[in-house]
C-alpha positions as CSV (number, residue, x, y, z in Angstrom):
1,M,0.0,0.0,0.0
2,S,1.7,3.2,-1.1
3,A,2.1,6.4,0.9
4,P,2.5,10.0,-0.3
5,R,6.0,10.6,-1.6
6,T,8.7,11.0,1.1
7,T,9.9,14.4,-0.2
8,A,7.7,17.3,-1.3
9,P,8.3,19.3,-4.5
10,G,11.3,21.6,-4.1
11,S,12.5,19.8,-1.0
12,Q,16.0,20.0,-2.4
13,L,15.9,23.7,-1.6
14,I,14.8,23.1,2.0
15,E,16.6,19.9,3.1
16,T,20.2,19.0,2.6
17,P,21.2,15.9,0.5
18,E,22.1,14.3,3.8
19,R,18.7,14.8,5.3
20,R,17.0,13.6,2.1
21,A,19.1,10.5,2.3
22,L,18.2,10.0,6.0
23,R,14.5,10.2,5.0
24,R,14.9,7.5,2.4
25,A,16.9,5.2,4.7
26,V,14.5,5.5,7.6
27,A,11.5,5.0,5.3
28,D,13.1,1.8,4.1
29,L,13.7,0.6,7.6
30,G,10.1,1.4,8.6
31,A,8.7,-0.4,5.5
32,R,10.5,-3.6,6.6
33,F,8.4,-3.5,9.8
34,G,5.2,-1.6,9.0
35,S,1.9,-1.1,10.7
36,T,1.2,-4.9,10.9
37,Y,4.3,-5.4,13.1
38,Y,3.7,-2.3,15.1
39,L,0.0,-3.0,15.9
40,A,0.7,-6.6,16.7
41,K,3.2,-5.5,19.3
42,A,0.9,-2.9,20.6
43,R,-2.1,-5.2,21.0
44,A,0.1,-7.8,22.6
45,G,1.3,-5.3,25.2
46,E,4.9,-5.7,24.0
47,P,7.5,-3.1,23.2
48,A,8.7,-2.7,19.6
49,D,12.2,-3.9,20.6
50,E,13.2,-5.3,17.3
51,L,12.6,-2.0,15.5
52,W,14.1,0.0,18.3
53,A,17.3,-2.1,18.2
54,E,17.7,-1.9,14.4
55,A,17.1,1.9,14.5
56,G,19.7,2.2,17.2
57,K,22.2,0.0,15.4
58,A,21.8,2.1,12.2
59,G,22.4,5.3,14.3
60,Y,19.0,6.8,13.9
61,L,18.0,7.0,17.6
62,G,21.0,9.2,18.4
63,V,21.2,11.2,15.3
64,N,20.7,14.4,17.3
65,L,23.2,13.6,20.0
66,P,26.9,14.7,20.1
67,A,29.3,12.6,18.0
68,E,31.8,12.4,20.9
69,Y,29.3,10.4,22.9
70,G,28.2,8.1,20.2
71,G,25.6,10.2,18.5
72,G,25.3,11.4,14.9
73,G,26.2,15.0,15.7
74,G,23.0,16.3,14.1
75,G,20.1,18.3,15.4
76,I,16.5,17.9,16.5
77,G,15.6,18.4,12.8
78,D,17.3,15.1,12.0
79,L,15.6,13.2,14.8
80,A,12.2,14.7,13.7
81,I,12.8,13.2,10.3
82,V,13.4,9.7,11.9
83,L,10.1,9.9,13.8
84,E,8.1,11.3,10.9
85,E,9.3,8.6,8.5
86,L,8.8,5.7,10.9
87,G,5.3,7.0,11.6
88,T,4.5,7.3,7.9
89,A,5.6,3.7,7.6
90,G,3.2,2.7,10.4
91,C,5.6,2.6,13.3
92,P,5.4,5.9,15.3
93,L,7.7,5.2,18.2
94,L,6.5,7.5,21.0
95,L,9.7,6.9,23.0
96,L,11.7,8.7,20.4
97,I,10.1,11.9,21.7
98,V,11.2,11.1,25.3
99,S,14.5,9.2,25.4
100,P,16.8,10.9,22.8
101,A,14.9,14.1,22.2
102,I,14.0,15.3,25.7
103,C,16.3,13.4,28.0
104,G,19.2,13.2,25.6
105,T,19.1,16.9,24.7
106,V,18.9,18.0,28.3
107,I,21.8,15.8,29.4
108,A,23.9,16.8,26.3
109,R,23.4,20.5,27.1
110,Y,23.5,20.6,30.9
111,G,24.8,17.3,32.2
112,T,28.1,16.8,33.8
113,E,30.8,15.1,31.9
114,E,30.2,12.0,34.0
115,Q,26.4,12.1,33.2
116,K,27.1,12.5,29.5
117,R,29.4,9.5,29.4
118,Q,27.1,7.4,31.6
119,W,23.9,8.0,29.5
120,L,24.4,9.5,26.0
121,P,26.2,6.5,24.3
122,G,23.4,4.1,25.4
123,L,20.6,6.6,24.5
124,A,22.3,7.0,21.1
125,D,22.5,3.3,20.2
126,G,19.3,2.3,21.9
127,S,20.8,0.0,24.5
128,R,19.6,2.4,27.3
129,R,16.3,4.3,27.5
130,M,15.2,7.1,29.7
131,A,11.6,8.2,30.4
132,F,10.5,11.7,31.4
133,G,8.2,12.7,34.2
134,I,6.7,16.2,34.5
135,T,2.9,15.9,34.4
136,E,1.1,15.6,37.8
137,P,-2.5,14.8,38.8
138,D,-3.2,18.3,40.1
139,A,-0.9,20.5,38.1
140,G,-2.2,19.8,34.6
141,S,-0.9,22.4,32.2
142,N,0.3,24.7,35.0
143,S,3.9,23.7,35.6
144,H,4.1,26.3,38.4
145,R,1.9,24.0,40.4
146,I,4.2,21.0,40.3
147,S,4.3,19.7,43.8
148,T,7.0,17.0,43.5
149,V,9.7,18.4,45.8
150,A,13.4,17.6,46.2
151,R,14.9,18.7,49.5
152,R,18.5,18.4,50.7
153,D,19.5,15.8,53.3
154,G,23.2,16.3,53.8
155,E,24.9,15.7,50.5
156,D,21.9,13.7,49.2
157,W,18.5,14.7,47.9
158,L,15.1,13.3,49.0
159,L,12.5,13.3,46.3
160,T,8.8,13.1,47.1
161,G,5.7,13.5,44.9
162,R,3.4,12.0,42.2
163,K,3.5,11.9,38.4
164,V,1.1,10.7,35.8
165,F,1.3,9.8,32.1
166,V,4.9,8.8,32.1
167,S,5.6,6.8,29.0
168,G,7.6,3.6,28.9
169,I,8.9,3.3,32.4
170,D,8.7,-0.5,32.4
171,H,11.4,-0.6,29.7
172,A,13.4,2.4,30.8
173,D,16.6,2.4,32.8
174,A,15.8,5.6,34.5
175,V,13.4,8.6,34.5
176,L,14.3,12.3,34.2
177,F,12.0,13.8,36.7
178,V,11.0,17.5,37.0
179,A,10.8,18.5,40.7
180,R,11.0,21.7,42.6
181,T,13.7,22.8,45.1
182,E,13.8,25.7,47.5
183,D,15.8,28.8,46.5
184,A,18.1,29.5,49.5
185,R,17.9,33.2,48.8
186,T,14.2,33.7,48.3
187,G,12.6,30.6,49.8
188,K,10.6,30.1,46.6
189,L,10.3,26.8,44.9
190,K,12.0,26.5,41.5
191,P,12.2,23.6,38.9
192,A,15.1,21.2,38.9
193,L,15.8,18.0,37.0
194,F,16.9,14.7,38.5
195,V,17.8,11.3,36.9
196,V,16.3,8.5,38.9
197,P,17.1,4.9,38.1
198,R,14.0,2.8,37.9
199,E,14.9,0.4,40.7
200,T,15.6,3.1,43.2
201,P,14.0,2.3,46.6
202,G,10.8,4.4,47.2
203,F,10.1,4.7,43.4
204,E,6.8,2.9,42.6
205,Y,5.0,2.9,39.3
206,R,1.7,1.5,38.1
207,P,0.2,1.2,34.6
208,I,-2.7,3.4,33.6
209,P,-5.3,1.6,31.5
210,M,-5.5,3.4,28.2
211,E,-7.5,3.1,25.0
212,L,-4.5,4.2,23.0
213,V,-3.0,1.3,20.9
214,A,0.7,1.7,21.3
215,P,3.7,-0.4,22.4
216,E,4.6,2.2,25.0
217,R,2.4,2.0,28.1
218,Q,1.5,4.9,30.4
219,F,2.2,5.0,34.1
220,Q,1.5,6.8,37.3
221,V,4.4,7.2,39.6
222,F,4.7,7.5,43.4
223,L,7.9,8.9,44.9
224,D,8.2,8.5,48.6
225,D,11.4,10.1,50.0
226,V,13.5,8.6,47.2
227,R,17.1,9.1,48.3
228,L,19.3,10.4,45.5
229,P,23.0,11.2,45.5
230,A,24.1,14.7,44.6
231,E,25.1,13.7,41.1
232,A,21.5,12.8,40.3
233,L,20.8,16.5,39.8
234,V,21.2,17.5,36.1
235,G,22.7,21.0,35.6
236,D,22.5,23.9,37.9
237,E,19.7,23.8,40.5
238,N,19.3,27.6,40.1
239,A,18.7,27.4,36.3
240,G,16.1,24.7,36.2
241,L,13.5,26.6,34.1
242,L,16.0,27.3,31.3
243,Q,17.1,23.7,31.4
244,L,13.5,22.4,31.4
245,F,12.7,24.3,28.3
246,A,15.8,23.0,26.6
247,G,13.8,19.7,26.7
248,L,10.3,21.0,26.2
249,N,10.9,22.7,22.9
250,P,12.3,19.5,21.3
251,E,9.3,17.7,22.8
252,R,6.9,20.0,20.9
253,I,8.9,19.6,17.6
254,M,9.0,15.9,18.0
255,T,5.3,15.7,18.8
256,A,4.7,17.6,15.5
257,A,6.8,15.0,13.7
258,F,4.8,12.2,15.4
259,S,1.5,13.7,14.2
260,L,2.9,14.3,10.7
261,G,3.8,10.6,10.4
262,L,0.3,9.6,11.5
263,A,-1.2,12.0,9.0
264,R,0.9,10.8,6.1
265,Q,0.3,7.2,7.0
266,A,-3.5,7.7,7.0
267,L,-3.4,9.8,3.8
268,G,-1.4,7.1,2.0
269,K,-4.0,4.5,2.9
270,A,-6.9,6.7,1.9
271,V,-5.4,7.7,-1.4
272,E,-4.6,4.1,-2.4
273,Y,-8.1,3.0,-1.5
274,A,-9.7,5.9,-3.4
275,R,-7.6,5.1,-6.5
276,T,-8.6,1.4,-6.6
277,R,-12.1,1.2,-4.9
278,T,-14.8,1.2,-7.6
279,V,-18.4,1.3,-6.6
280,W,-20.1,2.4,-9.9
281,S,-18.1,3.0,-13.1
282,T,-15.1,4.9,-11.7
283,P,-12.8,4.7,-8.7
284,I,-14.3,6.7,-5.8
285,G,-11.3,9.0,-5.9
286,A,-12.6,10.5,-9.1
287,H,-15.5,12.1,-7.2
288,Q,-14.7,15.6,-5.8
289,G,-16.6,14.8,-2.7
290,L,-13.7,12.6,-1.7
291,A,-10.9,14.0,-3.8
292,H,-11.2,17.6,-2.5
293,P,-11.1,16.7,1.2
294,L,-8.0,14.5,0.6
295,A,-6.3,17.2,-1.3
296,Q,-7.1,19.6,1.5
297,C,-5.5,17.2,3.9
298,A,-2.4,17.1,1.7
299,V,-2.1,20.9,1.8
300,E,-2.5,21.0,5.6
301,I,0.1,18.3,6.1
302,E,2.6,20.1,4.0
303,L,2.0,23.4,5.8
304,A,2.5,21.8,9.1
305,R,5.6,20.0,7.9
306,L,7.1,23.3,6.8
307,M,6.3,24.8,10.2
308,T,8.0,21.9,11.9
309,Q,11.1,22.3,9.8
310,K,11.2,26.0,10.7
311,A,10.9,25.2,14.4
312,A,13.7,22.6,14.2
313,L,15.9,25.0,12.2
314,L,15.5,27.7,14.8
315,Y,16.1,25.4,17.7
316,D,19.2,23.8,16.2
317,A,20.5,27.3,15.5
318,G,20.2,28.2,19.2
319,E,17.4,30.7,18.7
320,D,15.5,29.4,21.8
321,A,12.9,32.2,22.1
322,A,11.9,32.0,18.4
323,A,12.0,28.3,18.5
324,G,9.5,28.2,21.4
325,E,7.0,30.1,19.4
326,A,7.6,28.1,16.2
327,A,7.5,24.8,18.1
328,N,4.1,25.6,19.6
329,M,2.8,26.5,16.2
330,A,4.2,23.4,14.6
331,K,2.8,21.2,17.3
332,Y,-0.7,22.8,16.9
333,A,-0.7,22.7,13.1
334,A,0.5,19.1,12.9
335,G,-1.9,17.9,15.5
336,E,-4.9,19.5,13.7
337,A,-3.7,18.2,10.3
338,A,-3.4,14.6,11.7
339,A,-6.8,14.6,13.3
340,R,-8.5,15.9,10.2
341,T,-6.6,13.6,7.9
342,V,-7.3,10.4,9.9
343,D,-11.0,11.4,10.2
344,Q,-11.2,11.9,6.4
345,A,-9.3,8.6,5.8
346,V,-11.8,6.7,7.8
347,Q,-14.6,8.4,6.0
348,T,-13.0,7.5,2.6
349,L,-12.8,3.9,3.5
350,G,-16.3,3.7,5.0
351,G,-16.8,0.6,7.0
352,N,-13.3,-0.6,6.1
353,G,-11.9,2.4,7.9
354,L,-12.8,0.8,11.2
355,T,-11.5,-2.7,10.5
356,Q,-8.2,-3.9,11.9
357,E,-7.0,-4.8,8.4
358,Y,-6.5,-1.1,7.6
359,G,-5.4,0.1,11.0
360,L,-7.1,3.5,10.8
361,G,-9.3,3.0,13.8
362,A,-6.2,2.8,16.0
363,L,-5.0,6.1,14.5
364,L,-8.2,7.9,15.7
365,A,-7.1,7.6,19.3
366,A,-3.4,8.2,18.4
367,T,-4.1,11.5,16.8
368,R,-5.5,12.9,20.1
369,V,-1.9,12.6,21.4
370,G,-0.9,15.5,19.1
371,R,-3.9,17.6,20.3
372,V,-3.6,17.1,24.0
373,A,0.1,16.4,24.7
374,P,2.5,17.6,25.7
375,V,0.5,20.8,25.8
376,S,-3.1,21.2,24.7
377,R,-4.1,23.0,21.6
378,E,-6.0,25.5,23.8
379,M,-2.8,26.3,25.7
380,V,-0.9,26.7,22.4
381,L,-3.5,29.3,21.3
382,N,-3.1,31.0,24.7
383,Y,0.6,31.2,24.1
384,V,0.2,32.6,20.6
385,A,-2.4,35.1,21.7
386,Q,-0.2,36.4,24.4
387,H,3.4,36.1,23.0
388,T,2.8,36.5,19.3
389,L,-0.2,38.9,19.2
390,G,0.5,40.7,22.4
391,L,-3.0,40.2,23.8
392,P,-3.6,40.2,27.6
393,K,-2.9,37.0,29.5
394,S,-6.1,34.9,29.8
395,Y,-5.1,32.4,32.5
């Protein structure tokens, strides 16, 4: 079943030959596994270890990480290509957003030399995985209400709190947790980042039953005076907010890539079906009632893709403020394009759109990820209204 072409018209003017080659290579890898493999793993409650291992061996998982620590020396734009192409092939690996993009980026930027050598080579080749814990039951989108607290106890830290919707803990070696520490000067709480190995005493996690069909499961976490050595802290405890957003902007860019892959996968299935399905005398794709909505989806996907490329370009150039705006816009645009495209694909296939054979039903739930996580579309619109348009803050 064919998908829309990997590169858009004029892409040679936007992407380097190296990135176009990366797209082709990852697309070939994804095609060897495909949605049949991915959905079988997901429905069996198993991780996509075979695909993860091959992607790591080929250097795709760490393409954004520094070369001196086993990575490819590229940027978040390269890793976004990997996720988009795997998603287009039917294998949208959610943990790519978390392990190399968020955790790998934060450690590469702000970790100590020891932390870099301990974690980055394994994150790059896939032999180690790291989850990310920020969301809490009562904080929601308000990161200022995070209640997980780290307090000093001699040279150690004691970490206490709760987290929800932490992806893939059961197959991760550690979790990068966002907590809050007390500022010695002001007494106010400020964010800080800690690496916590999964088997640390006092660290408990339980699966959250989800309707989402994915190999990565979601967990709630309970931290009860988890004792951590001083070296568990990543970066400067007084610069936690800056360090946090070093990971959150790549998260938004990668979530956009995740949505783009879903959208392109769904559009490819719908177009192939519309070309070949004949009800009366012509294929159903000849009728504008189906052709025009699919064409509109193609336009929206391409626009979201360009915005994602812009966000990645700005981030990789070190333009953090501009990248934050662009990453939010890209995440919003890609999430909306994916939701509309999958909905139209199901409509194009009719009853077949809800069969397991075509796999579109599973995408209906998956597209909600791009609309609600890691930040809801409403909060993105709040951000754009305030920071781009200069309107009064509404929350």
